[in-house]
LUMVEXPA-623190 format. One record per residue (C-alpha): x, y, z; residue in one letter. Coordinates in steps of 0.05 Angstrom, whole numbers, padded with zeros to 5 digits, always signed. Example, Ala and Ser with C-alpha at 12.3 -4.5 7.8 and 13.67 -1.06 7.14 Angstrom:
! LUMVEXPA-623190
+00246-00090+00156a/+00273-00021+00143s/
//
This chain:
! LUMVEXPA-623190
+00000+00000+00000x/+00026+00069-00017x/+00043+00117+00039x/+00003+00183+00039x/+00063+00220+00012x/+00074+00168-00043x/+00001+00170-00061x/+00004+00246-00067x/+00065+00240-00111x/+00031+00188-00155x/-00027+00236-00163x/+00024+00290-00178x/+00051+00248-00235x/-00014+00222-00264x/-00058+00283-00263x/-00011+00328-00303x/-00003+00271-00355x/-00078+00274-00369x/-00076+00350-00372x/-00014+00347-00416x/-00049+00303-00468x/-00105+00354-00475x/-00059+00414-00478x/-00003+00392-00526x/-00018+00449-00575x/-00013+00500-00519x/+00053+00472-00495x/+00082+00478-00564x/+00080+00554-00560x/+00142+00595-00546x/+00169+00597-00474x/+00135+00651-00435x/+00075+00662-00480x/+00027+00651-00421x/+00073+00695-00380x/+00061+00753-00428x/-00013+00754-00408x/+00000+00769-00335x/+00034+00824-00296x/+00064+00833-00227x/+00024+00863-00169x/+00058+00878-00103x/+00013+00851-00048x/+00016+00849+00028x/-00028+00789+00046x/-00022+00787+00121x/-00034+00855+00152x/-00073+00877+00213x/-00113+00941+00217x/-00151+00933+00282x/-00118+00875+00318x/-00062+00911+00354x/-00055+00864+00412x/+00020+00854+00404x/+00035+00919+00439x/+00070+00951+00380x/+00098+01020+00397x/+00059+01049+00339x/-00005+01006+00337x/-00035+01012+00268x/-00098+01043+00242x/-00121+01020+00174x/-00105+01090+00150x/-00032+01085+00172x/-00022+01019+00135x/-00054+01047+00072x/-00010+01109+00076x/+00053+01067+00084x/+00032+01020+00028x/+00020+01078-00019x/+00087+01110-00003x/+00123+01045-00016x/+00091+01027-00082x/+00044+00971-00061x/-00015+00953-00105x/-00058+00911-00058x/-00070+00901+00016x/-00106+00837+00036x/-00128+00850+00108x/-00128+00789+00153x/-00150+00812+00222x/-00159+00760+00276x/-00224+00722+00278x/-00236+00749+00348x/-00248+00817+00317x/-00309+00788+00281x/-00332+00746+00339x/-00343+00811+00376x/-00330+00837+00446x/-00388+00814+00489x/-00343+00803+00550x/-00329+00864+00593x/-00260+00875+00623x/-00270+00887+00697x/-00214+00911+00742x/-00229+00909+00816x/-00181+00907+00874x/-00208+00851+00918x/-00148+00806+00903x/-00096+00860+00891x/-00029+00852+00924x/+00017+00912+00935x/+00073+00930+00981x/+00099+00999+00995x/+00165+00990+00959x/+00134+00961+00896x/+00121+00995+00829x/+00069+00942+00809x/+00000+00926+00835x/-00011+00852+00822x/-00078+00816+00816x/-00062+00750+00849x/-00122+00710+00823x/-00130+00740+00754x/-00152+00689+00702x/-00106+00673+00644x/-00101+00723+00588x/-00133+00778+00628x/-00102+00842+00655x/-00054+00820+00708x/-00027+00883+00739x/-00025+00959+00744x/+00043+00991+00733x/+00056+01050+00779x/+00100+01109+00762x/+00110+01154+00822x/+00161+01201+00853x/+00202+01179+00913x/+00163+01223+00962x/+00094+01251+00971x/+00051+01192+00949x/+00017+01136+00985x/-00019+01075+00958x/-00054+01019+00995x/-00108+00968+00984x/-00162+00970+01038x/-00228+00932+01039x/-00222+00916+00965x/-00209+00988+00945x/-00146+01022+00919x/-00131+01084+00960x/-00084+01136+00930x/-00058+01200+00962x/-00014+01252+00928x/+00014+01313+00964x/+00064+01366+00943x/+00116+01412+00974x/+00084+01476+01001x/+00125+01524+00958x/+00133+01481+00896x/+00097+01498+00832x/+00123+01434+00801x/+00070+01380+00805x/+00081+01317+00845x/+00052+01265+00798x/+00033+01192+00803x/+00009+01150+00743x/-00026+01083+00740x/-00024+01042+00675x/-00066+00980+00661x/-00017+00927+00640x/-00009+00853+00628x/+00044+00803+00648x/+00094+00827+00596x/+00087+00900+00614x/+00045+00920+00554x/-00028+00906+00540x/-00024+00853+00485x/-00093+00823+00493x/-00143+00821+00436x/-00202+00832+00484x/-00170+00895+00512x/-00147+00923+00446x/-00217+00932+00418x/-00240+00982+00366x/-00275+01045+00389x/-00330+01029+00338x/-00352+00971+00382x/-00386+01026+00423x/-00326+01030+00469x/-00337+01059+00539x/-00292+01065+00600x/-00328+01064+00666x/-00299+01082+00734x/-00328+01080+00804x/-00298+01110+00867x/-00287+01176+00903x/-00242+01237+00896x/-00225+01291+00946x/-00185+01355+00938x/-00198+01373+00865x/-00179+01445+00852x/-00134+01492+00814x/-00071+01460+00840x/-00093+01387+00837x/-00114+01344+00779x/-00140+01275+00760x/-00133+01257+00687x/-00153+01195+00649x/-00111+01185+00587x/-00125+01136+00530x/-00078+01120+00473x/-00106+01093+00408x/-00079+01078+00338x/-00025+01110+00298x/-00045+01153+00238x/-00002+01191+00187x/-00012+01254+00229x/+00009+01219+00293x/-00022+01177+00348x/-00094+01191+00367x/-00106+01205+00441x/-00164+01224+00486x/-00154+01259+00553x/-00208+01269+00605x/-00196+01320+00661x/-00238+01312+00723x/-00262+01380+00747x/-00313+01408+00796x/-00349+01446+00742x/-00338+01436+00667x/-00323+01505+00637x/-00312+01486+00564x/-00327+01434+00512x/-00278+01386+00478x/-00213+01417+00455x/-00179+01388+00393x/-00103+01394+00391x/-00076+01386+00321x/-00106+01326+00285x/-00088+01277+00339x/-00112+01295+00409x/-00179+01311+00442x/-00181+01339+00513x/-00246+01348+00550x/-00270+01364+00620x/-00313+01316+00660x/-00350+01338+00722x/-00336+01297+00785x/-00401+01312+00822x/-00388+01319+00896x/-00338+01268+00921x/-00368+01208+00884x/-00341+01180+00819x/-00390+01147+00773x/-00359+01159+00704x/-00381+01133+00637x/-00332+01157+00583x/-00355+01147+00511x/-00289+01137+00476x/-00318+01132+00406x/-00354+01199+00414x/-00291+01230+00443x/-00251+01214+00381x/-00305+01235+00332x/-00276+01306+00322x/-00210+01277+00296x/-00200+01260+00221x/-00215+01186+00214x/-00227+01182+00288x/-00271+01121+00277x/-00209+01082+00254x/-00180+01070+00323x/-00166+01014+00371x/-00154+01023+00446x/-00081+01011+00462x/-00068+01037+00532x/-00105+01067+00591x/-00071+01110+00645x/-00096+01149+00705x/-00053+01208+00727x/-00061+01242+00795x/-00022+01305+00811x/-00016+01361+00862x/+00027+01423+00871x/+00035+01484+00918x/+00025+01443+00981x/-00042+01415+00959x/-00066+01344+00971x/-00112+01301+00926x/-00140+01234+00946x/-00172+01182+00899x/-00206+01118+00919x/-00220+01068+00863x/-00273+01015+00873x/-00270+00985+00803x/-00257+01000+00730x/-00291+00970+00669x/-00281+00970+00594x/-00347+00957+00557x/-00369+00951+00485x/-00441+00972+00477x/-00443+00946+00405x/-00403+00882+00415x/-00426+00840+00356x/-00374+00822+00305x/-00419+00839+00246x/-00417+00912+00266x/-00342+00912+00266x/-00339+00876+00200x/-00384+00930+00170x/-00338+00984+00198x/-00277+00951+00168x/-00311+00945+00101x/-00329+01019+00104x/-00257+01038+00119x/-00232+00994+00062x/-00276+01034+00013x/-00256+01100+00044x/-00181+01088+00041x/-00183+01053-00026x/-00208+01118-00056x/-00162+01162-00015x/-00097+01124-00025x/-00108+01086-00090x/-00094+01018-00058x/-00136+00959-00078x/-00160+00925-00014x/-00193+00859+00005x/-00213+00829+00071x/-00191+00761+00095x/-00187+00732+00165x/-00135+00698+00209x/-00158+00641+00253x/-00123+00607+00311x/-00153+00537+00314x/-00115+00513+00376x/-00053+00553+00362x/+00010+00517+00383x/+00080+00516+00351x/+00060+00453+00314x/-00011+00479+00299x/-00001+00548+00270x/-00050+00603+00254x/-00082+00602+00185x/-00106+00657+00138x/-00166+00653+00093x/-00172+00693+00028x/-00240+00691-00006x/-00267+00710-00074x/-00294+00781-00081x/-00367+00760-00077x/-00359+00723-00010x/-00369+00762+00055x/-00315+00747+00107x/-00361+00755+00167x/-00413+00706+00142x/-00366+00654+00113x/-00305+00647+00159x/-00333+00639+00229x/-00305+00578+00262x/-00350+00529+00298x/-00322+00505+00364x/-00327+00433+00340x/-00296+00446+00272x/-00230+00411+00257x/-00174+00445+00220x/-00184+00403+00158x/-00259+00415+00159x/-00249+00490+00162x/-00199+00489+00104x/-00248+00448+00062x/-00303+00498+00079x/-00260+00556+00054x/-00236+00520-00009x/-00306+00498-00028x/-00324+00572-00033x/-00266+00583-00080x/-00220+00611-00026x/-00147+00599-00011x/-00118+00579+00057x/-00048+00594+00082x/-00008+00562+00139x/+00021+00621+00178x/+00088+00628+00214x/+00099+00553+00223x/+00153+00559+00276x/+00110+00603+00320x/+00094+00676+00326x/+00148+00701+00374x/+00187+00762+00351x/+00252+00747+00388x/+00293+00684+00400x/+00323+00685+00470x/+00367+00624+00468x/+00404+00581+00417x/+00431+00513+00436x/+00429+00532+00510x/+00465+00597+00499x/+00432+00665+00510x/+00430+00712+00451x/+00441+00788+00456x/+00372+00819+00465x/+00385+00874+00414x/+00397+00829+00354x/+00358+00855+00294x/+00316+00810+00250x/+00370+00813+00197x/+00423+00792+00247x/+00380+00734+00270x/+00369+00713+00198x/+00444+00710+00187x/+00450+00657+00240x/+00423+00607+00189x/+00390+00545+00217x/+00366+00561+00287x/+00318+00503+00296x/+00347+00438+00322x/+00327+00373+00288x/+00279+00350+00342x/+00238+00414+00340x/+00241+00418+00265x/+00211+00348+00259x/+00157+00366+00309x/+00136+00425+00267x/+00144+00389+00200x/+00106+00326+00218x/+00034+00352+00212x/+00052+00391+00149x/+00089+00335+00113x/+00053+00273+00138x/-00015+00306+00144x/-00011+00342+00078x/-00015+00410+00113x/-00089+00395+00125x/-00100+00409+00050x/-00080+00482+00055x/-00056+00519-00007x/+00000+00565+00017x/+00057+00567+00067x/+00088+00630+00097x/+00160+00619+00078x/+00188+00689+00071x/+00207+00708+00142x/+00276+00734+00160x/+00261+00706+00229x/+00197+00685+00264x/+00180+00641+00324x/+00243+00599+00330x/+00262+00597+00257x/+00307+00636+00211x/+00295+00644+00136x/+00338+00583+00125x/+00293+00541+00171x/+00230+00565+00134x/+00261+00548+00066x/+00281+00479+00092x/+00211+00465+00116x/+00181+00488+00049x/+00230+00445+00009x/+00214+00385+00052x/+00139+00393+00042x/+00147+00402-00034x/+00194+00342-00037x/+00142+00298-00003x/+00088+00318-00052x/+00054+00371-00009x/+00044+00426-00059x/+00045+00487-00015x/+00059+00549-00055x/+00106+00596-00018x/+00097+00669-00003x/+00124+00723+00043x/+00087+00772+00088x/+00097+00819+00146x/+00041+00804+00196x/+00050+00876+00217x/+00005+00904+00271x/+00036+00973+00268x/+00097+01016+00256x/+00128+01044+00193x/+00139+01001+00131x/+00211+00992+00109x/+00271+00945+00110x/+00268+00940+00186x/+00192+00934+00196x/+00170+00882+00245x/+00156+00825+00249x/+00182+00821+00178x/+00195+00865+00117x/+00175+00814+00064x/+00116+00817+00017x/+00094+00780-00047x/+00092+00798-00120x/+00032+00761-00150x/+00034+00751-00226x/-00039+00756-00245x/-00085+00776-00303x/-00112+00833-00260x/-00115+00857-00188x/-00186+00830-00180x/-00193+00782-00122x/-00211+00722-00165x/-00152+00731-00211x/-00104+00740-00153x/-00131+00677-00120x/-00121+00637-00184x/-00049+00661-00187x/-00038+00644-00114x/-00064+00574-00122x/-00021+00561-00183x/+00043+00588-00153x/+00051+00650-00197x/+00085+00687-00140x/+00153+00715-00121x/+00165+00735-00049x/+00219+00778-00018x/+00239+00846+00008x/+00203+00900-00032x/+00244+00955+00001x/+00310+00927-00024x/+00285+00892-00087x/+00249+00935-00140x/+00255+00893-00203x/+00203+00848-00234x/+00223+00775-00227x/+00195+00712-00258x/+00222+00641-00267x/+00205+00588-00318x/+00232+00524-00349x/+00217+00518-00424x/+00142+00531-00428x/+00129+00515-00355x/+00118+00574-00308x/+00126+00578-00233x/+00078+00528-00200x/+00073+00485-00263x/+00098+00414-00279x/+00143+00401-00339x/+00152+00329-00365x/+00222+00319-00389x/+00239+00272-00447x/+00299+00227-00457x/+00349+00284-00468x/+00343+00300-00394x/+00366+00372-00403x/+00318+00431-00403x/+00327+00506-00408x/+00311+00550-00350x/+00298+00625-00359x/+00290+00686-00315x/+00252+00750-00329x/+00282+00809-00291x/+00263+00881-00306x/+00302+00925-00295x/+00362+00879-00295x/+00411+00883-00237x/+00484+00866-00242x/+00500+00871-00167x/+00465+00807-00146x/+00474+00732-00141x/+00421+00688-00173x/+00420+00618-00144x/+00385+00558-00173x/+00360+00508-00121x/+00341+00439-00147x/+00311+00388-00098x/+00293+00315-00108x/+00220+00296-00101x/+00218+00235-00055x/+00189+00210+00010x/+00229+00222+00074x/+00245+00270+00129x/+00308+00298+00096x/+00316+00346+00038x/+00361+00320-00018x/+00388+00381-00053x/+00412+00362-00122x/+00439+00430-00138x/+00447+00497-00105x/+00493+00543-00142x/+00499+00611-00175x/+00472+00618-00245x/+00524+00653-00288x/+00483+00666-00351x/+00419+00694-00324x/+00402+00735-00386x/+00396+00673-00430x/+00373+00602-00420x/+00412+00560-00370x/+00415+00485-00369x/+00379+00444-00317x/+00393+00369-00318x/+00335+00324-00298x/+00351+00252-00280x/+00299+00241-00226x/+00234+00275-00204x/+00252+00342-00175x/+00233+00415-00172x/+00274+00478-00184x/+00267+00548-00157x/+00308+00612-00157x/+00336+00653-00100x/+00365+00724-00106x/+00415+00755-00057x/+00457+00817-00060x/+00533+00816-00058x/+00532+00814+00019x/+00484+00753+00018x/+00425+00795+00041x/+00362+00758+00016x/+00323+00796-00036x/+00273+00752-00074x/+00250+00679-00081x/+00209+00647-00136x/+00160+00590-00131x/+00183+00523-00160x/+00174+00489-00227x/+00166+00413-00220x/+00208+00372-00268x/+00186+00301-00280x/+00223+00251-00324x/+00177+00211-00370x/
//
């Protein structure tokens, strides 16, 4: 009985034979004739507009990504926000102080019994003198006093935080358009001209800067909201008597800002200050973050509206996909779904609790969609240790990528097993183009891809950023890569056809500006070419404009069962302007890699399968 991999390879051999017999006239045309009917579109297929839970220093708005894409010459953004965005935000985030633990010397207030993945602490920034904090009867008591003659405020600040020091949680980082409100209960004493209590909220980054909302507690509100530039709104809120019963409408607060509806909560801080010998006291009973319109369909409709708005404003074609977790572990990675233009993401990608990974992929593919296996070695941004040795914490992604194979054999096999033996759950694509991600360098990702292809698992490779914020460029995180899709048009259906068939080149669009395409005789990237008895075929590369300061490497890998990659050839092509000879003595595939003179990776093609008759 054939093994699953052998069966797949048998199908790989038989199916193209049948297709070949029906297409002999087409294959008799000149090399590259089909290539002349398509063009290259620069696409970022894994980008997050509202899911900023990774605590990026510049958490993205959809506007900021569109602005960066436009400046850097991109044609298409295919948004893939996390499924949790479209599941909605029915659960409130409640912060009370019943289980809070604090000692006088600490800078952190810890919630001892907080459930997993919830807010776990409050970070405290305070001066060495003049402040007092304590937890009494389940309430947080804060007292701030100042020197009698000092006009300089004595200031204490509380910041909601998580275990890692930044709020990275999807449920916290929710869009303002979910009807976002911040509620606060407690008491305040001593408000006056020389004392203040401010609630400060940071949101998403926009081309004009980061959007912020500031609420000043006052005895009597004397003015309406004040807009500072295009980024900040400050407004006064009356603290009636000594009792605090605040309901702050964060969506309404940001409405005066340009594109203020395109914002996600990123941080929440409470600042208490006094000067000139005054004293202010605040008692906090509890805090709550609430979405009054929590349903995911509302947020989907908002994202669709923003796609249309920014498509017109920035000239970037945009589509909406989704990223799902499905029991995310290093050996069970996230997956992205990309659907045809007539399929609504919200209605067609929701995951049932009882749905297996393979069932979900079939569900997407039956609708004409494409599924990608994301960051197979995990989603971490930094590797802390290598073979038991600690690595410098300031290593850049490019420095990590230069360390070549970072994954030991045992872990590599653990990650590869469900992809190779399980056929990658019948997914279509694999995220290969990462300088570094999880525990793997670019070399590890290429090795995994080659192993899957060699075992008959036809995962087409592409590169992406998975950016949740920050500027686009050679040092963007988690990764600067993107994909050039060779398609008949930039319509979703044409792009999906090209993705399925492997008409893609991935690499660094900030360092590589030329068009690139690879073929062998009449076979294009992603195709299968059957080789006759001469066993030599001509490979060709399209590059426009041509670059002379690069190294073009041909990688040829045997197609066979096993857990090792047998590289037949990996060497520099000298004559890249003309045809170059590829010898085919056994089933194999060939692909092209491009590096600069310092071995910095630039671009990678998808393979052509070469099968002896």
